[in-house]
Structures are given as structure tokens and as C-alpha cells.
C-alpha positions as CSV (number, residue, x, y, z in Angstrom):
1,X,-35.3,87.9,50.6
2,X,-32.0,87.5,48.6
3,X,-30.2,85.3,50.9
4,X,-33.2,82.9,50.9
5,X,-33.4,82.6,46.9
6,X,-29.6,82.3,46.9
7,X,-29.4,79.2,49.3
8,X,-31.0,76.5,46.9
9,X,-28.8,78.0,44.2
10,X,-25.8,77.6,46.3
11,X,-26.9,74.2,47.3
12,X,-27.0,73.0,43.9
13,X,-23.7,74.4,43.0
14,X,-22.0,72.8,46.2
15,X,-23.7,69.2,44.9
16,X,-22.5,69.4,41.7
17,X,-19.1,70.4,42.7
18,X,-19.1,67.4,45.1
19,X,-20.3,65.2,42.3
20,X,-17.6,66.5,39.7
21,X,-14.7,66.1,42.5
22,X,-16.0,62.7,43.5
23,X,-15.7,61.3,39.9
24,X,-12.3,62.9,39.6
25,X,-11.2,61.2,42.7
26,X,-12.6,57.7,41.4
27,X,-11.3,58.4,38.0
28,X,-7.9,58.9,39.8
29,X,-8.1,55.8,41.8
30,X,-9.1,53.6,39.3
31,X,-5.9,54.8,37.2
32,X,-4.1,54.3,40.0
33,X,-5.0,50.8,40.5
34,X,-3.6,47.5,38.8
35,X,-5.7,46.7,35.5
36,X,-7.4,43.4,37.2
37,X,-8.5,45.5,40.3
38,X,-9.8,48.4,38.1
39,X,-11.9,45.8,35.9
40,X,-13.4,44.7,39.0
41,X,-14.3,48.3,40.2
42,X,-16.3,48.6,36.9
43,X,-17.7,45.1,37.2
44,X,-19.8,46.4,40.2
45,X,-19.7,50.2,40.2
46,X,-21.0,52.5,43.2
47,X,-24.4,53.5,43.8
48,X,-23.4,57.3,42.9
49,X,-21.9,56.1,39.5
50,X,-25.0,53.7,38.6
51,X,-27.4,56.9,39.2
52,X,-25.4,58.5,36.4
53,X,-25.9,55.6,34.0
54,X,-22.8,53.6,34.8
55,X,-24.3,50.2,35.0
56,X,-22.8,46.5,36.1
57,X,-21.1,45.0,33.2
58,X,-22.5,42.0,32.0
59,X,-20.3,39.1,30.5
60,X,-21.8,38.2,27.3
61,X,-21.8,34.4,26.3
62,X,-19.0,32.9,24.2
63,X,-20.3,31.9,20.8
64,X,-17.3,32.1,18.2
65,X,-14.6,34.0,20.1
66,X,-11.3,32.8,21.0
67,X,-11.5,30.6,24.0
68,X,-8.4,29.0,26.0
69,X,-9.2,25.4,26.6
70,X,-7.1,23.2,28.5
71,X,-6.3,19.8,27.7
72,X,-5.4,17.1,30.1
73,X,-2.1,15.7,29.5
74,X,-2.2,12.3,27.8
75,X,-6.1,12.4,27.3
76,X,-5.7,12.2,23.2
77,X,-2.5,10.6,23.3
78,X,1.0,11.4,21.6
79,X,1.1,13.7,18.9
80,X,-2.2,15.6,20.2
81,X,-1.5,19.4,19.7
82,X,-4.4,20.7,21.2
83,X,-7.1,23.4,19.5
84,X,-5.7,26.2,17.1
85,X,-7.5,29.4,16.9
86,X,-8.4,30.5,13.8
87,X,-10.4,33.9,12.7
88,X,-13.7,32.2,13.7
89,X,-12.7,30.6,16.9
90,X,-10.9,27.3,17.6
91,X,-10.4,24.9,15.0
92,X,-10.7,21.1,14.9
93,X,-7.5,19.2,16.8
94,X,-4.9,17.7,14.6
95,X,-3.7,14.7,15.1
96,X,0.2,14.4,14.2
97,X,1.0,11.2,12.8
98,X,4.8,9.6,13.8
99,X,6.6,9.0,10.4
100,X,6.5,5.0,9.7
101,X,9.9,3.4,10.5
102,X,12.1,2.7,7.7
103,X,12.3,-0.9,6.7
104,X,14.9,-2.5,8.4
105,X,16.0,-5.7,6.0
106,X,18.0,-8.3,8.1
107,X,21.5,-9.1,6.6
108,X,21.1,-12.0,3.8
109,X,22.9,-15.0,4.0
110,X,25.9,-15.4,1.5
111,X,24.1,-18.6,0.1
112,X,20.5,-16.6,0.3
113,X,18.0,-17.4,-2.6
114,X,17.9,-14.5,-5.1
115,X,14.1,-13.9,-6.2
116,X,14.2,-11.9,-9.3
117,X,11.4,-9.4,-9.6
118,X,10.8,-8.0,-13.5
119,X,8.1,-6.3,-14.8
120,X,6.6,-2.6,-15.1
121,X,5.5,-0.2,-12.5
122,X,3.2,-3.0,-11.0
123,X,6.2,-5.3,-10.8
124,X,7.7,-2.4,-8.8
125,X,5.0,-2.5,-6.1
126,X,5.4,-6.0,-6.0
127,X,9.0,-6.0,-5.3
128,X,8.8,-3.7,-2.7
129,X,6.0,-5.8,-1.0
130,X,8.2,-9.1,-1.3
131,X,11.2,-7.0,0.6
132,X,8.5,-6.4,3.2
133,X,7.5,-10.1,3.2
134,X,11.0,-11.6,3.2
135,X,12.6,-8.6,5.6
136,X,12.9,-10.8,8.5
137,X,14.4,-14.0,6.5
138,X,18.0,-14.3,6.0
139,X,17.6,-17.2,3.3
140,X,16.0,-15.2,0.9
141,X,16.8,-11.7,-1.2
142,X,14.7,-9.8,-3.4
143,X,15.9,-8.5,-6.5
144,X,14.0,-5.9,-8.3
145,X,14.6,-5.0,-12.0
146,X,11.3,-3.8,-13.1
147,X,10.9,-0.8,-15.3
148,X,7.8,1.6,-15.5
149,X,5.8,1.3,-18.9
150,X,7.5,-1.7,-20.3
151,X,5.9,-5.1,-21.5
152,X,5.6,-7.5,-24.1
153,X,3.8,-5.6,-26.6
154,X,6.3,-2.8,-27.5
155,X,9.9,-4.2,-27.4
156,X,11.2,-0.9,-28.5
157,X,11.9,0.1,-24.8
158,X,12.9,-3.2,-23.5
159,X,12.9,-6.9,-24.9
160,X,12.0,-8.8,-21.5
161,X,12.6,-12.2,-23.0
162,X,16.1,-11.3,-24.1
163,X,16.9,-9.1,-20.7
164,X,15.8,-12.4,-18.8
165,X,17.7,-14.7,-20.9
166,X,21.1,-12.6,-20.2
167,X,20.2,-12.2,-16.7
168,X,20.1,-16.1,-16.2
169,X,23.2,-16.4,-17.8
170,X,25.2,-14.4,-15.5
171,X,27.5,-16.0,-13.0
172,X,25.2,-14.8,-10.3
173,X,22.0,-15.9,-11.7
174,X,18.6,-15.8,-9.7
175,X,17.2,-18.8,-8.3
176,X,13.5,-17.8,-9.1
177,X,11.9,-15.7,-11.4
178,X,8.6,-13.6,-10.1
179,X,7.1,-11.8,-13.3
180,X,4.0,-8.8,-13.2
181,X,3.3,-6.5,-16.2
182,X,0.7,-5.9,-18.5
183,X,-1.2,-2.3,-18.3
184,X,1.3,-1.2,-21.1
185,X,0.4,-3.8,-23.5
186,X,-2.7,-2.5,-24.7
187,X,-0.8,-1.5,-27.8
188,X,-0.2,-2.6,-31.2
189,X,2.5,-5.3,-31.8
190,X,5.0,-4.9,-34.5
191,X,5.1,-8.2,-36.2
192,X,7.2,-8.9,-39.6
193,X,7.2,-5.2,-40.4
194,X,3.5,-4.7,-40.1
195,X,1.4,-3.4,-37.1
196,X,-0.8,-5.7,-35.7
197,X,-3.8,-4.4,-33.8
198,X,-4.4,-4.9,-30.1
199,X,-6.6,-7.9,-29.4
200,X,-6.3,-8.9,-33.2
201,X,-5.5,-12.4,-34.3
202,X,-2.0,-11.6,-35.1
203,X,-1.6,-9.5,-32.1
204,X,-2.5,-12.7,-29.8
205,X,-0.3,-14.9,-31.4
206,X,2.7,-12.5,-31.1
207,X,2.1,-11.9,-27.5
208,X,1.5,-15.6,-26.5
209,X,4.9,-16.3,-28.3
210,X,6.7,-13.6,-26.2
211,X,5.0,-14.8,-23.3
212,X,6.0,-18.1,-23.7
213,X,9.5,-17.1,-24.4
214,X,9.6,-15.3,-21.0
215,X,8.6,-18.5,-19.3
216,X,10.7,-20.7,-21.0
217,X,13.6,-18.7,-20.7
218,X,13.2,-19.5,-16.6
219,X,12.1,-23.2,-17.0
220,X,14.9,-24.2,-19.4
221,X,17.2,-23.5,-16.6
222,X,15.4,-25.6,-14.1
223,X,14.3,-22.0,-12.3
224,X,10.6,-21.6,-11.1
225,X,9.0,-18.6,-12.8
226,X,5.9,-17.1,-11.0
227,X,3.7,-14.8,-13.0
228,X,1.5,-12.6,-11.1
229,X,-2.0,-12.0,-13.0
230,X,-3.5,-8.5,-13.4
231,X,-6.0,-6.6,-11.3
232,X,-8.8,-4.1,-12.1
233,X,-8.4,-0.4,-12.5
234,X,-10.8,2.4,-12.0
235,X,-11.0,2.5,-15.7
236,X,-13.4,0.5,-16.9
237,X,-12.3,0.0,-20.8
238,X,-8.9,-0.7,-19.2
239,X,-10.2,-3.2,-16.9
240,X,-11.8,-4.9,-19.7
241,X,-8.7,-5.3,-21.7
242,X,-6.8,-6.3,-18.4
243,X,-9.1,-8.9,-18.1
244,X,-8.4,-10.2,-21.6
245,X,-4.7,-10.1,-21.1
246,X,-5.0,-12.0,-17.5
247,X,-7.0,-14.7,-19.3
248,X,-4.0,-14.9,-22.1
249,X,-1.2,-15.1,-19.0
250,X,-2.9,-17.5,-17.3
251,X,-3.3,-19.9,-20.4
252,X,0.2,-19.7,-21.4
253,X,1.7,-20.6,-17.7
254,X,-0.8,-23.4,-17.6
255,X,0.5,-24.7,-20.8
256,X,4.3,-24.0,-20.1
257,X,4.7,-24.9,-16.6
258,X,4.9,-21.9,-15.0
259,X,2.9,-20.9,-11.8
260,X,0.3,-18.5,-12.4
261,X,-0.9,-16.5,-9.1
262,X,-4.6,-15.2,-9.7
263,X,-5.0,-12.0,-7.7
264,X,-7.9,-10.3,-9.3
265,X,-10.3,-11.0,-6.5
266,X,-8.2,-9.6,-4.4
267,X,-8.3,-6.1,-5.4
268,X,-11.9,-6.5,-6.7
269,X,-15.7,-5.9,-5.3
270,X,-18.2,-8.5,-5.6
271,X,-18.6,-7.7,-8.8
272,X,-15.0,-8.3,-10.1
273,X,-14.5,-4.3,-10.3
274,X,-12.1,-1.9,-9.0
275,X,-12.4,-1.6,-5.4
276,X,-9.9,1.2,-3.9
277,X,-10.2,0.0,-0.4
278,X,-10.3,-3.7,1.2
279,X,-8.9,-5.7,3.7
280,X,-4.8,-6.1,3.9
281,X,-3.0,-8.9,5.1
282,X,-3.9,-8.5,8.6
283,X,-7.6,-8.2,8.0
284,X,-7.9,-4.4,8.4
285,X,-9.9,-2.2,6.1
286,X,-7.4,0.1,4.2
287,X,-6.7,2.0,0.9
288,X,-4.9,-0.4,-1.5
289,X,-5.0,1.8,-4.7
290,X,-3.6,5.0,-5.4
291,X,-5.9,8.3,-6.2
292,X,-4.8,7.6,-9.8
293,X,-6.9,4.6,-9.9
294,X,-4.0,2.0,-10.9
295,X,-1.2,2.1,-8.4
296,X,-0.7,0.6,-5.4
297,X,-0.3,1.9,-1.9
298,X,2.0,0.4,0.8
299,X,-0.5,-1.7,1.9
300,X,-1.6,-2.8,-1.4
301,X,1.9,-3.5,-2.4
302,X,2.2,-5.9,0.8
303,X,-1.4,-7.4,0.1
304,X,0.1,-8.3,-3.8
305,X,3.1,-9.8,-2.5
306,X,1.2,-11.7,0.1
307,X,-0.2,-14.6,-2.6
308,X,3.1,-14.7,-4.3
309,X,4.8,-14.9,-1.0
310,X,2.8,-18.1,-0.5
311,X,3.9,-19.9,-3.5
312,X,7.5,-19.1,-2.9
313,X,7.6,-20.4,0.4
314,X,5.9,-23.5,-0.7
315,X,8.9,-23.9,-3.1
316,X,11.4,-23.0,-0.7
317,X,9.9,-25.7,1.4
318,X,9.7,-28.5,-0.9
319,X,13.5,-28.1,-1.8
320,X,12.6,-29.5,-5.2
321,X,13.9,-27.4,-8.2
322,X,11.7,-27.0,-11.2
323,X,10.6,-29.4,-14.0
324,X,12.9,-28.5,-17.1
325,X,11.2,-28.2,-20.4
326,X,12.5,-29.6,-23.3
327,X,14.4,-27.5,-25.3
328,X,14.2,-26.6,-29.2
329,X,16.8,-26.3,-31.4
330,X,15.1,-25.3,-34.3
331,X,12.9,-22.5,-35.0
332,X,9.5,-22.0,-33.6
333,X,7.7,-22.5,-30.1
334,X,8.5,-25.1,-27.8
335,X,5.9,-28.3,-28.1
336,X,3.6,-28.1,-24.9
337,X,3.7,-31.1,-22.7
338,X,-0.2,-31.4,-23.6
339,X,0.0,-31.8,-27.3
340,X,-1.8,-34.4,-28.5
341,X,0.3,-35.1,-31.4
342,X,3.6,-35.8,-29.4
343,X,4.7,-39.4,-29.5
344,X,4.8,-41.5,-26.8
345,X,8.7,-42.0,-27.5
346,X,9.8,-38.4,-27.6
347,X,11.9,-37.3,-24.9
348,X,9.7,-34.7,-22.6
349,X,12.7,-34.2,-19.9
350,X,16.2,-33.8,-20.0
351,X,18.6,-37.1,-20.0
352,X,19.9,-38.1,-16.7
353,X,18.1,-39.4,-13.4
354,X,15.5,-36.6,-11.7
355,X,16.5,-34.2,-9.9
356,X,16.8,-35.3,-5.8
357,X,14.8,-33.5,-3.3
358,X,16.6,-31.3,-0.9
359,X,18.0,-33.4,2.4
360,X,16.0,-32.7,5.6
361,X,12.8,-31.7,3.7
362,X,9.5,-33.2,4.2
363,X,9.9,-34.5,0.5
364,X,13.4,-36.0,0.7
365,X,11.9,-37.8,3.7
366,X,9.2,-39.3,2.0
367,X,10.6,-39.9,-1.5
368,X,14.2,-40.9,-0.3
369,X,13.8,-42.3,2.6
370,X,10.5,-43.9,2.6
371,X,9.2,-42.4,5.7
372,X,5.7,-41.9,6.3
373,X,3.9,-38.2,6.1
374,X,3.3,-37.6,10.0
375,X,-0.4,-37.3,11.0
376,X,-2.4,-34.4,11.7
377,X,-4.2,-34.4,14.7
378,X,-7.7,-33.7,14.2
379,X,-7.7,-34.2,10.5
380,X,-9.8,-36.7,8.3
381,X,-6.6,-39.2,7.6
382,X,-5.6,-39.2,10.8
383,X,-6.3,-43.0,11.7
384,X,-4.3,-43.4,15.2
385,X,-6.3,-44.7,17.8
386,X,-7.6,-42.1,20.3
387,X,-7.2,-43.4,23.9
């Protein structure tokens, strides 16, 4: 009886011993195998291990963990770096833009026309845009002489009429002058030892006189002056004041033979207010103004220069110098050509014959040689018979 009772107990002991040995052998084999093979073994465990609770490993779905993403070569163009891994998974890919090539200015001819650009920070942006506009033109050289924060109201920092007069008296005087200033002129003016408030009657009289003196400094030397108007800013009050100054500038240039270049609407929205973005010179919508709501981006500077560039090229193509204003030997302002009190016998131009247009230009062919203007195909004044 003792042997019969001991048999089940012995069988149970042998079974447990066999299982322990199997687990020991399985563990030793899994440790001996390479990592990838051992991982595959646990992916699909044997039946005996499943009886002891070792289940088949399930691959969890990828929600925010790290993933390896292979990017096709050339799929995103040059500069694509692919996704980068952050603490919460891959982040959006970044596009690394290549740096813009440096401006290449062609060498200028020895007899190149020198265009002097004066003004404040806006004048400096204008000069930068003109450098781009005439970079491939060897017959035109841009000379930037803008000073940030300068203007006509406060002459303690810089007296522009006197500065321009001295520059034009130099041996290497420029052939044309471009002006853009105004934001710093929203300030009182010192006149006759007293302070004249901005927009007051005295202030306007003095400001007009200084603007006229700047124009006459160039025109009296038979040099054309292009005065670029003002533009709106993000500050509403400043924009209102700049519109007032812009009208004064326009009137003084009209009365004194300066060339006023209107650029207000080019940097404004449909209501005439500030617009940070807009079409560039190629028609692409780009950011034109800086984040400060006043300055110009590179695209804005180029667009600003576009309008005065057209006027400069017209002057270069005509070959005719500017009209000389009458000089005034006494004190006071120069008499306007539109002055109703001027006598018909008063000389309004310098003595001597009028300037002769440059040979080879269209103006020379018409005025000096007496040749007709070539008709333009399809234009309304083209009277040639179409056969």
C-alpha cells in the first residue's frame, strides 16, 4: 500500500523537476542566442511556456513614440533635413534656405553718372534699392549719403541744404540728386531764437523755405533733383503727419522744378493706410516693411527704388540737362516761375543759348536734326498704310 500511495507523489516530483529543467534549458538557450533571435523566440513562445502564463508579445501601435522615417532622396529639394525627434516624437521637417548671394555690382565706367542719395534712414533704404536697380548698369553710380534721424526741422544734427551745397561745389560733384526724408521732421523748428510748433504757420513757412533751398541748391547748378515722397507707417498719428509733410514736399517740388516721385499708394492698402505686405517689383506678394512698422525690407527697398529708377532712366535717355533756376543775389527766397507778379521782361533763365541735347539721343534727332519720331506699330498715331 505504501508503494501505491508513493507513486503519484513521485510522479508529481518528477514532473516538477522536468519543468524546472526545461525552463533552465530554455533560459540558457535564450541567453546564448543573439539578441534578435532571442527576441523572436519570445515573440512566439512554445506551448509549455504559454501554459505557465508566458503569452505572445503584441506590438503596440505607434502613437507618439520615436519612429524612423526614411525620406526619399530629392523629394523635398535641396536643404531638406528630414524629421527630427523631440520629447513627444518627430517634429515637423525644417527647410534650410540657402543664404542670398551677395550683390554683385559691375565695375562702373570712368565717366559714369553719379547719383547722390541723401536723407534719413528711409533715404538709406532707397539708396540700397537703387544700388540693386543699377547694379548691372556701368554708366550709373549710386553714392549713398543718408544719415539716420536727420531732416529739415532740426538742423543741429545736420544742415542738409548747406551739406548739399558743399557737396555740389566739389570737383567730383554728382550729376543728379535723390532726396527722401521726413519721419524726423515731426518736431518743432528753431526760428529767430524762438521755437515754432509743428504744423504751425511759422513752422510751415520755415520748413517750406528749407525744402526750397535744398531743391534750388541742385537746380541752380543745372542738376536734376528727384524728391521721393513719404509713405504711411503702422502708427496712425505718424501717418497723418507724414501725409501733411508729403503734401508740402509735393508743392515745393512742383513750384521749384524738382521732380516729385509719389510712392504713397505703392505702400498702402485700398484705404491709403499702412500695408506691411504687397506686390514686389516682380508682382510677387512679399513683406515690404519691417516689424517696427516703419522701415523697409530688401523687397521694400527695391520697390521703393523702382519708381525713382524710372525717372532717372528717363533723364539718362533724354540727354538734356535740367533747367537752370534764376539766381537771387539778395536775401529771401527765389521767385517761383508761376509768380503772377513777375514782369514779362524779367529773365527767367540763364543768359546764353539753351542747352543742346546729347548727340545720339531721340531728343537730339528731333530738335537738332529735324528727323521725325519713328512711329510705333499699332499705336493710334501710326498713320502708315498697312499693306
